[in-house]
N, C-alpha and C positions, 0 to 999 in steps of 0.2 A: 621863362623856362618852358620847354616843350614837353607835352605829356602824351607819349605814344601809347598805343593799346598793348597792355601786357598780356601774356599768354593766359594766365589764370582768370582774367576778367574779360577776355576778348569777346566771347559770345554775348555776354550780358551788355557790354557797352556797344557792341555792334548793333544790336536790336534797339536799344533804348536811346542811343546817342547818335551813332554814325549814320544809319539809314535815314532817320527823319531829317537830319541836317542836310544830307545830300539831296533828298527828294525835294526839299524846299528851294533848291538852287539849280535844279536840273532841267535841261531842255533836250528833247529827243527829236530827231528828224533824219532826213536823207539829203545828200547832195550828189551832184553828178561828178563822177570820177572820169579818168581817161577812157575814151572810147564810149562814153555814155553809160557806164555801169553805175548802179545806184549804191552808194556807200552810206551805211548807217552811222550817224554821229551822235555824240552826247556832248553838250556844252554846259559846264558848270559855271555859274556866274558868282564871283566873289562879292561879298557885301560892299567892300570898299577896295576895288581892284587897283593894284599897283603894277599889273603886268598880266601876261597870259602864257601858260605853258601848253604847248602842243605835245601830245603823248602818243608814241608809236608802240603798240604791243608786239609780242613775239609770235612765233609759229604756233598755230593751233589754239591761240587764245582769243579773247574778245575784250571789249571795253570793260565788261563787268568784273574782270579779274583785278582791275586797278582802282576799285572804289576806295579802298583804304588810303592809297597814295593820293588820290584826288582830294580826299578829306583833309590830308595834311597840307596840300597845296592851298586849299581854300582857307585854312586857318592862318596861312601866311599871306592872305589877301591876294592870291593869284587865281585868276580864272583858269579853267582847263578846257581845252578842245581835244577830244579823242574820237577815233572812229575805228570801226571794224575794217581791217584790210579786205580787199576783194578775196573771195573764197573763204572768208571767216565770218563768224557771228551771223548777223542779219543782213550783211552786205551781199551783193550779187555773187553767185557761185556758178562756175562752169561745170562743176562736178558735185556729187552729193557729199554728205557729211562723212562718209567712210574714208575719204581721202582729203588731203590738202593740196590744192592744185593752182598753179599759175603758169602761163606760157612764157613769160619773161619778167625778170625782176625790174626791168625798166618801167613796167606797168605800175608796180608799187611806188616807184619814185615819181612818176607822172601823177599818180593819185595824190601824193603829198603836195605836189605843186598845185593841184586843184583845190586841196584843202586850204592851202595858204591863201589862194585867191578868194575862196569862199569866206574865210574868217579873217581877212586882212584888217577889218575895222574893229577887231577886238582890242581891249586895252593894251597898249605898249608899255614896256618893251616885251618882245616875244622871245621865249626860250623854248628849248626842245628837250624832251625826255624820251629815251628809247631803250628797249630791251631786246637783246638777241637778234632775231631777224629784223626787228624794228631798228636795231643799231646799224645793220647793213644798209637799210633803206636811208637812215639818217646820214651815214657816211657818204653814200652815193649822191644824195641830194646836196649836202654841204659842199661836196667837191665841184658842184656846178658853179660855185663862186659867188652866190648871192649873199646879201647882207640882211635878209629878213630876220634871221635868228641872231640874237645877241650872244647867247650862251647855249651850249649843248651838252647834255649828259648822256653818255653811252654806257649802259649797264650790261655787262657780259655780252658785248656786241659780237655779232657773227661776222667778224672781219674774214674769218675762215672757219668752216666747220672742222671738227676733229676728223682725223683720217682713221677709218676702220676697214680692215680687209683690203680691198683693191686700192692701188695708188690713185691719186686724183685723176690723172689723165685717163686711166682705164675706166673709172666710174663714169666720167663724162661720156666716153665713147660708148659704154654699155647703155647708158640712158638715152643717148642720141639715136642709137640703133633702134631702141624700142619706140622712140618717137617716129622714126621713119616708117615703122611698121604700123603706125596708127595707134600706138598704145601710150601716148604721152600723158593722158589723163588717168592712167591706171596706177594702182599702188605698186611701188617697187617690190619685186617679188621676194627679196630677202628680208623685208621689214615685216614686223608683226601685223596681222590684220586688225582692223578697227574693233574696238571694244569699249563699252561704256563702264567697264570696271577698272578703277584706278586704285592703287595702293600707296599710302603715304610712305611706306618703307622704301619703295622704289621710285619715289618722286624726286624732283629736283628742288624741293623746299625743305626747310628745317623747322618750320613752325607747323605743328599739326593743326592748330586752330585755323590758320590761314589756308592751309591746304583743304581742310574739310569745308570751309565756308564756300569756296568756289566750286568744289566738287558737288556739294549739295545744291548750289544754284543751278548747275548744269542739269542735274537730275530732275529738278522741278520746273525748268524752263526750256522749251524747245528752241532749236536753232543755234545752240552754242557749242556743239560738239565738232571736233575735227579729227579725222583719222590721219594715218601716216602720209608722208609726202608721195607725190606721183613722180614718174620718171622725169617729166619736164621740170618740176620744182627742184628735184635733186640735181639735175644737170646744171640748172641755173645757180644753185647754191654753191656748187663746186667751181663755178666760173667766177663767182663774186670776188675771191681774193685777187685775181689778176686785174679785175676792173678797179677795185678800191685802191690797190697798191701800185697801179701803173705809174710810170714816170710822170712826175709833175702833178699828179692828182691830189694827194693829201696836202700838198703845198698851197693849193687854191682855197683851202678852207679859211674863211674869215672869222667865224665864230670862235669864241673861247670854249675849249672842249675839256671836259673832265671824264676820263674813261675809267670805269670800275671793272676790275678783272677778278673773277671768283677763283679762289685757290683750288677748289675741288670740282671744277667744271668738267663734265663729261661730254658736253655737246659742242663747245666752241674752243678753239685753240688760243692759248695765251701769247705765244710768240708773235703771231701776226698782229695782235692787238698792240703789243709793244712797238712793233715797227710802224704801225699807223700813227700812234701817239707821238713817236719820236720825230715824225716828219711834218705833223701839223704845226703851223707856226706858234699857236698859243694853245697848247694841250698839256694836261697833267695825267700821268698814268698812276692809278691808285689800286694796288693789290689789296684784295679783301681776304684776310686770313679766315680759315674755317668756313668759308661760304661755298655753297653749292650754286648751281647755275642761276636759280631764282633768288638773287640776293634780296629782293624786295619781299620775299616770303621766308626770310631766315629767322632764327631764334633771336631772342632779345640781345644777347651778347654781341651778335654780328649786326643785327638790323638797326638798333638804335644809334650806334655811332655812324653807320652808313647814312641813315636818314638825316641826322644832324649835319653831317658833312655836306650832303648834296643841297640841303635847304640853305645852309650858310653860303654855299657857292652861288646859288641863285639870288641871294640877298646882297651880294657885294655891290 
């Protein structure tokens, strides 16, 4: 029987149990991503590994946000490889922390390919866990048709962002116009400017303890903040659905996929997730009731069944 961290005991167990356990099995370093950028990685070595999970975080996050999940993977005897995407955490940034910037999403995908080559000798079988933007990267990578990953978990994946205000074509045109004027690395004007003040009330988590743990970490450690997306990042994000759902692309996925869709997600759209899952040869679409975007940071009623289900999926 699995014993996940309950809200009332979270902070005490986090300090006394989880952090020492992780520290004893943690390796930090850098590897070379696409184009020579330096990507910061963390490798957690399980005591008696029966496989390895590669983990792709979401927009504006870092590897440190997923320590609890890595703890559960390790308890299941699975080593974990995760890294900060370019423009995030301690990896190479082309812009400062007040924005989140990338010139092309293909760079993220090529970085994952570099990570696979760098950590190919980790214990097999290899599985993939991804969240939000990481889910878009995972989908694009899996559609290349490789067989490195046996199974893939896509949690609230950004198959398509939600549409707010302008239609998709107009948003892309607006952002591309800004790029042509040399403003691709600037914050999109209608998004809120960067701030280090965050509120649980307006977050995408349902667990206050989990929200506060990562928020406190960022306050106490430099290099883990990310501001709103740039014009280039936004244009790429709104072009992702066409790339992921193009004719014949999902059908090339060889891994067995389990896609978790949050009922109350304000950031990514559910309908494109369903379309993607329906076209992948071996995929299951799992709606998660009462969940916000960060399913992995939900309250116990949502989180514990979700964790049991995904860990069971990897254990098959």
